[in-house]
C-alpha positions in Angstrom: -2.7 -10.5 8.0 -0.3 -12.5 10.0 2.2 -15.2 9.2 -0.3 -17.8 10.2 -2.6 -16.8 7.3 0.0 -18.2 4.9 0.1 -21.7 6.4 -2.0 -23.9 4.1 -4.4 -26.7 5.2 -3.6 -30.3 4.3 -2.9 -30.9 0.6 -4.7 -33.4 -1.6 -4.1 -34.5 -5.2 -0.4 -33.4 -5.3 0.8 -33.5 -8.9 3.4 -36.2 -9.7 5.5 -34.0 -12.0 5.5 -31.0 -14.3 7.0 -27.6 -14.7 6.1 -23.9 -14.4 7.7 -20.7 -15.5 7.5 -17.2 -14.1 9.2 -13.9 -15.0 9.8 -11.4 -12.2 11.3 -7.9 -12.5 13.9 -6.3 -10.3 13.0 -3.0 -8.5 14.8 0.2 -7.5 14.0 1.7 -4.1 13.1 5.4 -3.9 12.9 5.3 -0.1 15.6 2.8 1.0 15.5 0.2 3.7 18.8 -0.4 5.4 18.8 -2.6 8.5 16.9 -5.7 9.4 15.3 -7.2 12.4 14.9 -11.0 12.8 13.2 -13.1 10.1 13.8 -10.7 7.3 11.8 -7.9 8.9 12.8 -4.4 7.7 14.0 -1.8 10.2 12.2 0.9 8.3 9.6 1.0 5.5 10.6 1.5 1.8 9.0 2.4 -1.5 10.2 1.3 -4.9 9.6 1.5 -8.6 9.1 -1.9 -10.2 11.3 -2.2 -13.3 10.3 -3.7 -16.6 13.0 -5.3 -18.7 15.5 -6.0 -16.0 14.0 -9.4 -14.9 14.7 -13.0 -14.0 12.9 -15.8 -15.8 12.8 -19.1 -13.8 11.5 -22.5 -14.9 10.8 -24.9 -12.0 10.6 -28.5 -13.0 9.3 -30.9 -10.2 8.9 -34.6 -9.8 7.5 -36.5 -6.8 10.1 -38.5 -4.8 9.7 -41.4 -2.3 12.1 -40.0 0.3 10.7 -36.9 2.0 13.4 -36.4 4.6 15.4 -33.7 2.9 15.2 -31.0 0.3 16.3 -32.0 -3.2 17.1 -29.5 -5.9 19.6 -28.5 -8.6 20.1 -25.0 -9.8 21.2 -23.8 -13.2 21.9 -20.3 -14.5 21.6 -19.9 -18.2 21.7 -23.7 -18.5 24.9 -24.1 -16.5 25.0 -25.8 -13.1 25.5 -23.3 -10.2 26.3 -25.3 -7.1 27.4 -22.0 -5.3 23.7 -20.9 -5.4 22.7 -24.0 -3.4 23.3 -22.7 0.1 21.1 -19.7 -0.4 18.3 -21.9 -1.9 18.7 -24.3 1.0 18.3 -21.5 3.5 15.3 -20.2 1.6 13.6 -23.6 1.6 14.2 -24.0 5.3 12.6 -20.6 6.0 9.5 -21.2 3.8 8.8 -24.9 4.5 6.1 -24.1 7.1 4.2 -22.2 4.4 5.0 -24.7 1.5 4.9 -28.1 3.4 5.2 -30.1 0.1 8.8 -29.0 -0.5 10.4 -32.2 0.7 8.0 -34.4 -1.4 9.7 -33.2 -4.6 12.9 -33.0 -6.4 13.2 -29.6 -8.1 15.2 -28.5 -11.1 15.6 -24.7 -11.0 16.6 -23.2 -14.3 17.0 -19.5 -14.2 18.3 -16.7 -16.4 18.6 -12.9 -16.1 18.0 -10.3 -18.8 20.9 -8.2 -17.5 24.6 -8.9 -16.9 25.8 -10.7 -13.8 27.1 -8.3 -11.1 25.6 -5.3 -13.0 24.2 -3.6 -9.9 20.6 -4.6 -10.7 19.1 -6.5 -7.8 19.2 -10.1 -9.2 18.4 -11.5 -5.7 15.2 -9.6 -5.7 14.0 -10.7 -9.2 15.4 -14.2 -8.7 13.8 -14.9 -5.4 10.5 -13.4 -6.6 10.5 -15.6 -9.6 11.3 -18.8 -7.6 8.7 -17.9 -5.0 6.0 -17.5 -7.7 7.0 -20.9 -9.3 6.7 -22.7 -6.0 3.5 -21.0 -5.0 2.0 -21.8 -8.4 2.5 -25.4 -7.6 0.4 -25.0 -4.5 -2.1 -22.8 -6.4 -2.9 -25.7 -8.7 -4.5 -27.7 -5.9 -5.8 -25.0 -3.6 -8.7 -22.5 -3.7 -6.7 -19.3 -2.9 -7.7 -16.2 -4.8 -5.4 -13.9 -6.8 -5.1 -11.4 -4.0 -4.0 -14.0 -1.5 -1.6 -15.5 -4.1 0.1 -12.2 -4.7 0.4 -11.5 -1.0 1.8 -14.9 -0.2 4.2 -14.8 -3.1 5.5 -11.5 -1.8 5.7 -12.9 1.7 7.7 -15.9 0.5 10.0 -13.8 -1.6 10.8 -11.6 1.4 12.2 -14.7 3.2 14.6 -15.3 0.3 15.7 -11.6 -0.1 14.0 -8.7 1.6 13.6 -6.5 -1.4 12.2 -9.4 -3.5 8.9 -8.8 -1.9 8.6 -5.6 -3.9 9.1 -7.5 -7.2 5.7 -9.2 -7.4 3.5 -6.2 -8.3 3.9 -2.8 -10.1 4.3 0.1 -10.6 5.2 1.3 -7.1 5.3 -1.0 -4.1 5.7 -0.2 -0.4 7.1 -2.6 2.1 7.2 -2.1 5.9 4.8 -0.9 8.5 4.1 2.8 8.4 1.6 4.6 10.6 0.2 6.7 7.8 -0.6 3.7 5.6 -3.0 1.2 7.2 -2.4 -1.3 4.4 1.3 -1.5 5.1 3.0 -4.5 6.7 6.4 -5.8 7.4 5.4 -9.2 6.0 4.9 -8.4 2.3 4.9 -5.6 -0.2 1.7 -3.8 -1.2 1.0 -1.7 -4.3 1.2 2.0 -3.3 -2.4 2.9 -2.5 -2.4 6.6 -2.9 -3.0 8.8 -6.0 0.1 9.0 -8.3 0.4 11.5 -11.1 0.6 9.8 -14.5 4.1 11.2 -15.1 5.5 8.6 -12.7 3.9 5.6 -14.4 6.2 6.1 -17.4 9.4 7.0 -15.6 12.6 5.7 -17.2 15.5 4.1 -15.3 18.8 4.1 -17.1 21.4 2.1 -15.1 25.0 3.3 -15.6 27.3 0.4 -14.9 30.2 2.1 -13.2 31.6 -1.1 -11.6 30.4 -4.6 -12.2 32.8 -6.5 -9.9 32.1 -8.0 -6.5 31.3 -5.6 -3.7 33.8 -5.6 -0.9 30.9 -5.6 1.6 27.7 -7.5 0.9 24.3 -6.0 1.5 23.7 -8.7 4.2 26.7 -7.5 6.2 25.8 -3.9 5.6 22.3 -4.4 7.0 23.8 -6.0 10.1 26.0 -3.0 10.7 22.9 -0.9 11.4 22.6 -2.7 14.7 24.2 -0.2 17.2 24.8 2.4 14.4 25.1 5.8 16.1 22.6 7.4 13.5 20.3 4.4 13.0 17.3 5.9 15.0 17.5 9.2 13.1 17.8 7.3 9.8 14.7 5.2 10.5 12.7 8.3 11.4 13.9 10.0 8.2 12.5 7.1 6.1 9.1 7.4 7.7 9.1 11.1 7.2 10.1 10.8 3.6 7.2 8.5 2.9 4.8 11.0 4.4 6.5 13.8 2.4 6.2 11.8 -0.9 2.4 11.3 -0.7 1.5 14.9 -1.8 4.5 15.0 -4.2 3.5 11.9 -6.1 -0.2 13.1 -6.2 0.8 16.5 -7.6 3.5 15.3 -10.0 5.9 17.7 -8.3 9.2 16.6 -10.0 11.5 19.0 -8.1 10.3 17.8 -4.7 10.5 14.2 -5.9 14.1 14.6 -7.1 15.1 16.2 -3.7 13.7 13.3 -1.7 15.0 10.5 -3.9 18.6 11.9 -4.1 18.6 12.6 -0.4 17.6 9.0 0.2 20.4 7.7 -2.0 23.1 9.7 -0.3 21.8 8.9 3.2 22.0 5.2 2.4 25.7 5.6 1.6 26.2 7.9 4.5 25.1 5.1 6.8 27.7 2.8 5.2 30.5 5.4 5.6 29.6 6.0 9.3 29.1 2.4 10.4 31.6 0.4 12.4 33.5 -0.9 10.6 32.9 1.8 7.9 33.0 1.1 4.2 32.6 2.9 0.9 30.9 1.3 -2.1 30.8 4.4 -4.4 33.7 4.7 -7.0 35.2 7.9 -8.5 33.0 7.4 -11.5 29.9 7.4 -9.3 30.7 10.8 -7.9 31.7 12.2 -11.4 28.3 11.0 -12.8 26.4 12.6 -9.9 28.1 15.9 -10.3 27.5 15.9 -14.1 23.8 15.1 -13.5 23.5 18.0 -11.1 25.2 20.4 -13.6 23.1 19.1 -16.5 19.8 19.5 -14.5 20.7 23.0 -13.5 21.8 24.1 -17.0 19.2 22.4 -19.1 16.3 22.4 -16.6 15.6 18.7 -17.4 14.0 16.8 -14.5 16.5 14.0 -14.2 17.8 12.6 -10.9 20.0 9.8 -9.6 19.5 7.1 -7.1 21.9 4.4 -5.8 21.6 0.9 -4.5 24.2 -0.6 -2.2 26.9 -0.4 -4.9 28.7 1.9 -7.3 26.3 2.0 -10.2 24.0 4.9 -10.8 20.3 4.7 -11.6 19.1 7.7 -13.6 15.4 8.4 -13.2 13.5 10.7 -15.5 10.1 11.2 -17.3 9.6 9.4 -20.6 9.1 12.8 -22.4 12.8 13.6 -21.6 14.1 10.3 -22.9 15.7 11.4 -26.2 17.7 14.3 -24.7 18.7 12.4 -21.6 20.1 9.5 -23.6 22.0 11.9 -25.7 23.5 13.4 -22.5 24.5 9.9 -21.4 26.2 9.3 -24.7 28.0 12.6 -24.7 29.0 12.9 -21.0 28.4 9.8 -18.9 29.4 6.7 -20.9 33.1 7.6 -20.3 32.5 6.8 -16.6 30.9 3.4 -17.3 32.8 0.1 -17.3 33.3 -0.8 -20.9 30.8 2.0 -21.8 27.9 -0.1 -20.6 24.5 1.0 -19.5 21.0 -0.5 -19.4 17.8 1.2 -20.4 14.7 0.3 -18.4 11.4 1.8 -17.3 8.7 1.4 -14.7 6.9 -1.9 -15.2 3.7 -3.7 -14.1 5.1 -6.7 -12.1 5.7 -10.4 -12.5 4.0 -12.5 -15.2 3.5 -16.2 -15.8 5.0 -17.6 -19.0 2.8 -20.1 -20.7 
C-alpha cells in the first residue's frame, strides 16, 4: 500500500456532533529504531511487544463549526487543560489533514488520561497518538465503508505521523514497523502484526518497568533521532537492526530464551551506544540503571532465571521475563532492585493484544 491508499473519497452525511473513546497501549521495542528520514519514516525496521495495562484512554468530543479555515481544538490531561500539548497536536493535524480532510470542519475537545505516571519512561507519545488517531479515524469510519483491516492500517499510518513508535500501538502482541527485505508484508508507512510463528512463551511475557528516573530527559528523542544523520556508526547500526530481525525469526519460533535475551540486551545497549557516540554526545542512563543491569546479569547467572532487560531512550529499565517466573522475579525486584528506583516505584505490565474501543 502507498500513502495515496489512505486518502478518502468525498464525504457525505458528516455527523453534527458526538464523542468517541479509544484506549491504546504503549509498546516496548525489542529491535530499536533510532534515526528518521523525512515524514516520520524510520531509518531502520523495528519490532516491539505491545503492552497491556500501560495505556492512554482518550475521549474525542466533536461539534461541527461554520468556519472551516483553521483547526480548532482543546486538550485536557486528566481533566486539566494542557495548552503546552497544543503545538504537537497542531503539527499532527497539519500532517494528517490530507488523510482526514474533515478536520477543519469540527471543533474537537480532546480529553486524555494515562494509566501510568507522567515522565515514567513509558512511551506516552506512542499510546497517546495511537489513541487520538483511532478516535479521529473512528469518526471517518462512521460514514465510510472501510473494512477492519484497512481501518487498522490507516490508524497505524496516522499514528506514525504523530509519533513514530505510535504506529506499533494499534495491534498486538508483537508488531514490526519498517521495510525489511525478509518480510514482504513490512512497510515504512505503518506497523504490521509479526507474521511468523512465535512460541507461546512470548505471548505471556511480563514487562516490569523500574522507574530509575522520572524527570525530564536532557535530550529529547526527537533530537536524538536527528543526531543519527552523519553519525559515524549509523550505517553499521542500521545493518545490525536488519540482521537482528533475521536472527530473531528462528529464535521466536523455537522459544529460544537464551538467544532472545542476547539479541534484546544487545539492542538496548547499542541504542545507548549510538547516543554516547553521536555529535554532540549524550548519556541518558543513570548510575541506578547500570546497577540494575549488573544485578540482573548476576541474578540470571546464579539462579538460571531467563530474565533480561531492555531500555528505551531514557534511564528506566524494562525487565522482560516469562509469566512462569513472575513470582520469583518480583521477589528479586523487591529484595535487590527497588533500592535503585526513584521513590521505590515500579510498574508491572505484560504483553497485550492492542487498542480497544470503549463503549
